[in-house]
N, C-alpha and C positions, 0 to 999 in steps of 0.2 A: 395544264395547258394543252397537252395532247388530247385529253378527253374533250375539251372545249372545241378544238379544231375538228375532231371527229363528229361531234354533234352539229357543228356548223355545216360541214360537208353533207351530212345526212339531210339537214333541212333544205340545203340547196338542191340536192338530188331529188327530194320529194317534190319541191316546187317545180323543178324542171320536168319531172315525170307527170305531174298534174297538168302543166301546160302542154306537154307532148300529147297526153290523152285528149285534151280539149281540141288541140289542133287536128288530131286524127279524126275525131268525131265531126268537126266542121268539114273536113275534106270529104268524108264519106257522105255526109248529108248534102254537100254541094254538088255531088254528081260523080264521085269516084276519083280516080287518079292513083298514082303510086304513093303509098304512105309508108314512110320509114318506121321500122319498129326497133325495139331495143332500148337500152338505157340512154340518157342524154349524153351528148358529147361534151368535151371540155369547153368548147365555145359556148354551148348552151348553158352549161353550169356557170361559166364566168358571166354571161349575160344575166342569168338569174340572180347571182350575187350582186351584180351592179344595180339591178332593179330593186333588190331588197335593201341595199344601202341607201338608195335615193328615196325609198319609201319610209324608212324609219328615221331619216334625218342624220346629218353629220354630228349632231350634239351627242349621240350615243357612243361616239368614239371615246368620250371622256370616261364613260362607264367601262368600256373595253380596256382603256389604259389603266383604270383603277384595278380591274381584275388582274391584269398582267403584273402590276406592281404588288398586288396582294399575294400572288403566287410566288413572286421573286422574294418578297420580304416576309412571307409567312405571317401576315397580319391582315385584319379586316378594316383597318383605318383607310387604306387607299380606296377600297370599295365604297365606303361611306362618302369619301371626298369626291369620287367620280360620280356617284349618284346625286350629290348636291350640286355638282357642276352641270348636270344635264339641263335643268330649267334655266340656268343662267345663260348657257350657250344657245338654248332655244330662243330666249328673248333677244339675244344678240343677232341671231339669224333672222328672226322675224323683223327686227328693226332695220337690218340691212335690206331685207326684201322690200319693206315699206318705203325706204329711201329710194331704191331703184325704181319702184313703181311711181313715186312722186316725180322723179326726174324724167321718166318717160312721158308722164302726163304733161309736164311743163313743155317738153319738146312738141307734144301733140297740139297744145294750145297755141304755141308759136306758129306751127304749121297751119293751123286753122285760120289764124289772123292773116298770114300771108296769102293763103289760098282764097280767102274771102275778099281781100283787097284786089287780087287779080281778077276774080269773077265780076266784082263791081266795076272795075276799070274796063272790063270787056263789054260793058253795056247792059248787064243783067240787073233786074230788080233785086233789092236787098233780100227779100224772102227767098227767091229762087237761088240767088247766089249763096245764101246760107245753107240751103238744102244740098247744093252741090259740094260746097266746101266741107260740110260736116260729113258727108258720105266719103269723101276722098281722104280726109285727114284723121278722122276719129278723135278729134280734140275734145269733144263733149263728154266722152266717157259713158258712164251709166245713165246720165241725164239726156242722152241724145234723143230718145223718143219724145220726151216732153218738149224739148226745144224745137225739134223738127215739127211737131204737131202745132205748136204755137206759131211758127213761121208759115206753115202751110194754110192754116185756117184763120189767120188774122188775130191770134191771141196776144198775150203779153210776152213778147219776146225778151225784153230787158229783164222782166221778172224771172222768166225761166232761166236766162243766162246767169242771173245772180244766184238762183238756187243751185245751178250746176257748179258755181264757183266754190261751193262749200266742200267739194271733193279735195283731198290733199293734192297740191300741185296745180290745181285749176284756178288759182286766185286771179290769173290774168283775164279770166272771163268777166270779172267785174269791170275792167277797162273796156272790154268789148261791149258789155251792156251799156256803159256810159256813152260810148261812141254811137251805138245804135239809137239810143234815146235822143241824143243831140241831132243826129242826122235825120231821123225819121220825123221827129216832132218839130224841129226848127229848120229843117231843110239844109243843113250844113253838109259839106262833102264827106261821105263815109269813107272813101278810099284814102283821103288824106289823114283822117284820124286813125285808120287802121295801120297805115304806114308808120305813123309815130308810135302807136302802141306796139307794133312788131319790133321796131328799133329799141324801144325801152325794155321790152321783155328779153330780147337777145342780149342787151347790155347787162341786165341783171343776171342772166344765166352765165354769161362769160365771167362776171365778177365772182359768182359763186364757184365756178370751176377754177379760177385763178387762186381763190382762197383755199380751196380744197387741195390744190397742188402745193401750196406753200405749207399747209399743215401735214402733208404726207410724211415729211421728215420727222416731225414730232411723233406721229403715230408709229412709224417704224422704230424709232428710238425706244418708245414705251414697250413695244412688243419684244424688242431685243433684251431690254432689261428684265422683262417678265420671264424670258426664257433662260436667263443666266442660272437660276437655281437648278434647272434640269441639266444644264451643261456641267455644273459643279458636281452633281450626283454621278454623271458619266465619268468625269475625271477621277473622282474618288474611287469608283468601282475599278477603273483601269489601273489605279495605283494599288489596288488590293486592300483598301481601307474598309470595305463593306459598309457604305454609308446608310443603306436601308436598315440594316440591323441596328446601327447606332440610333437612328432617328425613330424607329418604331418599337424598339424593345428596351430602351434605357430611359431613366427619368430625365436626365439632362437632354437626351436627344428629343424626347417628346416636348420638353419645354422649348427647345430651339425650334422645333417644327411648328409649334403653335405661334411663337413670336414671329417667325419668318413668314408664316401664312398670313398673319395679321398685317405685317408691314407690306407684304406683297399686295394684298387686297387694297390697303389704303393707298399705296403708290399708284396702282392702276386706276383706282377711282379718281384720284386727284389729277392724274394726267388726262384722263378722258373728260373730266370736268373742265379743264382748261381748254381742251380742243372744242368741246361743245359750246363753251362760252364764246370762243372766237367765232365759231360758225354762226351762232345766234346774232352776234353783233353785225 
């Protein structure tokens, strides 16, 4: 463990020294100035460690925990378990990031509908109002260029909005496309339809937020139950029972470890399946 810490410190020092050299070169090429020399300070090293941790991803802490348990228990099984947990944790992180991105896009679409309704109510034409609302809210996402081009040059705006609605979280643009088609083709009031669409999208978002708040207790309970085996290991070590030696170096311990890991994985999968089912409904 000491050798691993020394290696990590050396990597951080080298990274800091490399950035320090690049910074010194930039200052010299930019026209001079006082450039500090010498090894990086503790604040620079800590910043480099933080940047390195954000670059590799938090899922690699599973491998670090496996290495620590391998050193404490003198076995390679924790390393294999930590390495197997890296892709699982990466998938969880990417899923959480996608969910946050979806929620932000839902909020942006709601903001687009409200801004467009305000622009139309202020007396602007639908095309000009859409250009202003899209620029201010950013609710169109990656399809903003195509929708803006259709609105500016008289293209198929409902079709462009329907194509933009394929983005995760942008399903509300289908309602905006329907309101646009009815208002422009049949002369109906666009602002009234946008107000109703905005109210419906806000109600759906609030319903999802309320459901997520109700399911927060179930998620926390599942995480606490998943953390109980680790707490049991800590209690056993505090009592002097050496649970790592029993689990990693005896036949009965290996059997208990395999059965416990299987039950743990099945329990977590079942709990998350219940939560995802409730969210889907």
